[in-house]
Each structure stands twice: as C-alpha cells, then as structure tokens.
C-alpha positions as CSV (number, residue, x, y, z in Angstrom):
1,M,81.2,68.6,271.4
2,S,81.4,65.7,268.5
3,F,84.8,65.6,266.6
4,I,86.1,63.4,264.0
5,E,89.7,62.9,263.0
6,T,89.2,61.3,260.0
7,P,87.8,61.6,257.2
8,R,89.4,65.3,256.9
9,F,87.3,68.0,254.8
10,P,87.7,67.5,251.4
11,S,91.4,68.9,250.2
12,S,90.5,69.5,246.4
13,I,87.4,71.7,247.9
14,A,89.1,73.5,251.1
15,L,91.8,74.5,248.0
16,G,89.0,76.7,246.3
17,A,87.6,77.9,249.8
18,T,87.2,81.7,250.5
19,G,88.5,83.1,254.3
20,G,90.6,83.5,256.8
21,P,90.9,84.8,260.1
22,E,88.8,86.5,261.8
23,F,89.0,88.9,264.8
24,F,85.9,90.3,266.7
25,T,86.6,94.0,268.1
26,G,83.9,96.4,269.1
27,V,84.3,99.8,267.8
28,V,82.2,103.1,269.6
29,P,83.1,106.4,268.0
30,S,83.3,109.6,270.5
31,R,81.3,112.8,270.0
32,A,84.7,114.6,269.6
33,G,85.4,112.4,266.8
34,F,87.9,109.5,268.1
35,E,86.7,106.2,269.0
36,K,86.9,103.7,271.8
37,R,88.0,99.9,270.6
38,T,87.4,96.9,272.5
39,Q,88.8,93.6,272.2
40,Y,86.5,90.7,272.5
41,L,88.9,88.1,271.0
42,R,92.3,88.0,271.3
43,Y,92.6,84.9,269.1
44,P,91.1,84.7,265.8
45,R,88.7,82.1,264.7
46,Q,89.1,81.0,261.1
47,R,85.9,81.1,258.6
48,W,85.9,80.2,255.5
49,D,83.2,79.5,252.4
50,A,83.1,76.4,250.6
51,S,81.2,76.6,247.9
52,P,84.1,78.8,245.7
53,G,86.2,75.0,245.5
54,V,82.9,73.0,244.5
55,E,83.2,72.9,240.5
56,T,82.2,69.7,239.3
57,H,79.2,67.1,240.0
58,A,81.6,64.6,242.0
59,Q,82.8,67.5,244.3
60,F,79.3,68.5,245.1
61,I,78.5,65.0,246.0
62,E,81.6,64.6,248.3
63,L,80.6,67.8,250.0
64,R,77.1,66.9,250.4
65,N,78.1,63.5,252.2
66,F,80.9,65.0,253.9
67,F,77.6,67.4,255.3
68,L,75.5,64.6,255.4
69,A,77.5,62.7,257.7
70,C,78.6,65.2,259.5
71,G,75.3,66.1,260.6
72,G,75.4,69.4,260.0
73,R,76.5,71.6,262.5
74,W,76.9,68.9,265.1
75,R,80.4,67.0,264.5
76,A,83.5,69.0,263.8
77,W,86.2,68.0,261.6
78,R,89.9,68.6,260.2
79,F,89.9,71.2,257.6
80,P,93.0,72.1,255.3
81,D,94.4,75.0,255.2
82,Q,95.9,75.4,252.1
83,S,97.4,79.1,253.0
84,D,98.3,78.2,256.7
85,F,99.5,74.7,257.6
86,R,102.9,74.7,258.4
87,A,105.2,75.7,261.0
88,E,109.1,75.9,261.2
89,H,111.7,75.2,263.7
90,G,112.5,79.5,262.8
91,G,111.6,82.8,261.3
92,N,108.3,84.7,261.5
93,E,105.9,81.7,261.8
94,R,108.0,79.1,264.0
95,G,106.8,76.5,266.4
96,V,106.8,76.7,269.8
97,V,105.9,75.2,273.6
98,T,103.8,76.1,276.7
99,S,104.7,73.5,279.7
100,I,102.3,71.5,281.2
101,T,104.0,69.5,283.4
102,S,108.1,68.8,282.8
103,T,108.1,66.5,280.0
104,T,104.5,67.3,278.2
105,F,104.1,70.8,276.2
106,Q,101.6,72.1,274.3
107,M,102.2,73.1,270.4
108,F,101.6,76.4,269.8
109,K,102.2,78.4,266.3
110,R,104.1,82.2,266.6
111,Y,103.3,84.5,264.5
112,T,105.7,87.6,264.6
113,I,105.7,90.8,262.8
114,G,108.6,93.3,264.4
115,T,108.4,93.3,268.2
116,L,104.4,92.0,267.9
117,L,103.5,88.3,268.0
118,L,100.5,86.1,268.8
119,D,100.9,82.6,269.2
120,R,98.3,80.4,267.9
121,K,97.1,77.2,269.8
122,I,97.8,74.0,267.8
123,T,95.5,71.0,268.4
124,K,95.9,69.0,265.4
125,P,99.1,68.2,264.0
126,V,99.3,66.3,260.7
127,M,101.0,62.3,261.9
128,F,104.4,62.0,260.8
129,T,104.9,65.2,259.8
130,V,106.4,66.7,263.0
131,N,110.1,67.6,264.3
132,V,110.8,68.8,267.6
133,L,114.4,70.2,268.7
134,V,115.3,71.5,272.3
135,S,118.3,73.6,272.1
136,G,118.5,73.0,268.1
137,D,119.3,69.1,268.6
138,P,116.6,66.5,267.3
139,V,115.3,64.6,270.5
140,T,112.9,61.5,270.5
141,H,109.3,62.6,271.3
142,S,106.0,61.4,270.9
143,V,102.9,63.8,269.5
144,D,99.4,63.1,270.3
145,T,97.8,64.1,266.9
146,T,94.1,64.5,268.5
147,T,95.4,67.2,270.9
148,G,99.1,68.6,270.3
149,I,100.9,67.8,273.1
150,V,103.8,67.1,272.6
151,T,105.7,64.5,275.2
152,I,109.7,64.1,275.6
153,G,111.6,61.6,277.4
154,S,113.8,64.0,279.7
155,A,113.0,67.6,281.1
156,P,114.1,70.5,279.0
157,S,112.8,74.3,279.2
158,A,109.5,75.4,277.2
159,A,111.9,78.4,275.4
160,T,114.4,75.6,274.1
161,V,111.8,73.5,272.6
162,T,110.8,74.1,269.2
163,W,109.0,72.1,266.5
164,S,108.2,72.5,262.8
165,G,105.5,70.4,260.9
166,Q,102.1,70.3,259.6
167,F,99.0,71.0,260.8
168,D,94.9,71.0,260.2
169,T,92.5,73.6,261.6
170,P,89.5,72.2,264.1
171,M,86.5,73.2,262.2
172,R,82.7,72.3,261.4
173,F,79.7,73.6,258.9
174,D,78.2,76.8,260.1
175,F,74.8,75.7,258.8
176,D,72.4,73.0,259.4
177,H,70.1,73.8,256.1
178,L,71.9,72.9,252.3
179,Q,70.9,74.6,250.0
180,A,71.6,74.1,246.1
181,T,69.6,75.2,242.8
182,N,69.6,72.3,239.9
183,I,70.4,74.8,237.2
184,A,70.9,72.0,234.0
185,R,72.2,68.1,233.6
186,G,75.9,67.6,232.2
187,S,77.7,64.6,231.3
188,D,78.6,64.0,234.9
189,G,75.3,64.9,236.4
190,L,73.2,67.2,237.7
191,V,75.1,70.9,237.2
192,R,74.0,72.8,240.6
193,Q,74.6,76.0,242.2
194,L,75.6,76.5,245.7
195,G,75.0,79.5,248.4
196,A,77.6,80.4,250.6
197,F,78.6,77.3,252.4
198,P,80.3,78.9,255.9
199,L,82.8,76.8,258.1
200,V,83.9,78.4,261.4
201,E,87.0,77.4,263.2
202,V,85.8,75.2,266.5
203,P,88.1,76.3,269.6
204,L,89.6,73.4,271.5
C-alpha cells in the first residue's frame, strides 16, 4: 500500500467535512419477530464526505491537486479529524498501550462508557505532541509517528504506561473519478458544485 506522511489532508477542508465511525452489523429478523445480529467489524472504520468543506475556488483547487497527486484511491494519507484527534492520560478517552516487546509498545486510544470500552489502534500520532507517563511519572521515550510505536528505555508493565497527545487518521479517497459542475465564474475563479467526495479509513 502506498502511504504519504506529508502533506496531510487540508485542515481547512477537513473542518467542514461530514462523517464519523462506521460499524458493519448484519441483522436477520426471525419469523417470531426477534432478530439475530452479527458483528462483522469489531472496530469501526471512519467514513467522511469532504465536499461540504469546499467553500471557495481556492479550496477546490487545493482538493483537486491533492486528489490528483494521490492518484485517486491509490495513495493513503493523514486526515486531521477535527472531532476526534486527541487522547489524554485519564478519563473516558485515555491513551493506553499494548506490549510488543518489554520496551516497545503500540499506542491505542481507549473509549469508555460505564463498564464498556473500545480500544482504537493509533498508528499516526502527530510529531512533538505525545507525552508518555509510567505510573504517573514522565519518562524519556521515543515515538515512531509512522506506526504509533513507543519505545521506553527500561521495561515497565504495559498497564502502567499512558500517553497523551494528538493523532491523525489514515485515510484514502474512496473513488477514482472527480466530478464537479461548473456553475458560474466568480471573482476568484469558477464556482463549482461538487458531488459526494467520499473518504474512508485505511486499516494499518
């Protein structure tokens, strides 16, 4: 899979995009009126439509150029999800880890409601934003921002390691044909109407 770390998807367009996490659940009704539900995706994938975020000619040109440079669905990239881009050391959206070796750990974000939780794998942390604590104390560490792997000098228990910071979502365009309708010519260029501009998360 081809992935580009930079540039990331334009933040000004991402701000106006619509979307969020999507599960895939099969629902089969029975003759008695009950239903059987099957969870096909344990972890949701993000789906977004970028077209609502394009309000100016300059934004359209930026999005078009990004689409062309990525080759449509070919290259994946970082998407700055303005609604979910941070983890904390505690609370209901905390940064946790799982062990890879005694000193390397994969970053996750834990979403909690009551006794229920979901751990989301974080593979694209944002450089210079991540802080790591072991048993509540800061430690010297390194973070691979291309994988979300944290390395610590000594070997702590994974249960004692927390992190806070920002992260992006790995995504790609979910189409290969950009369609736009030229409506009029404004002071800064053509006014265009976009159809849906679907984006989908890429599992890493």
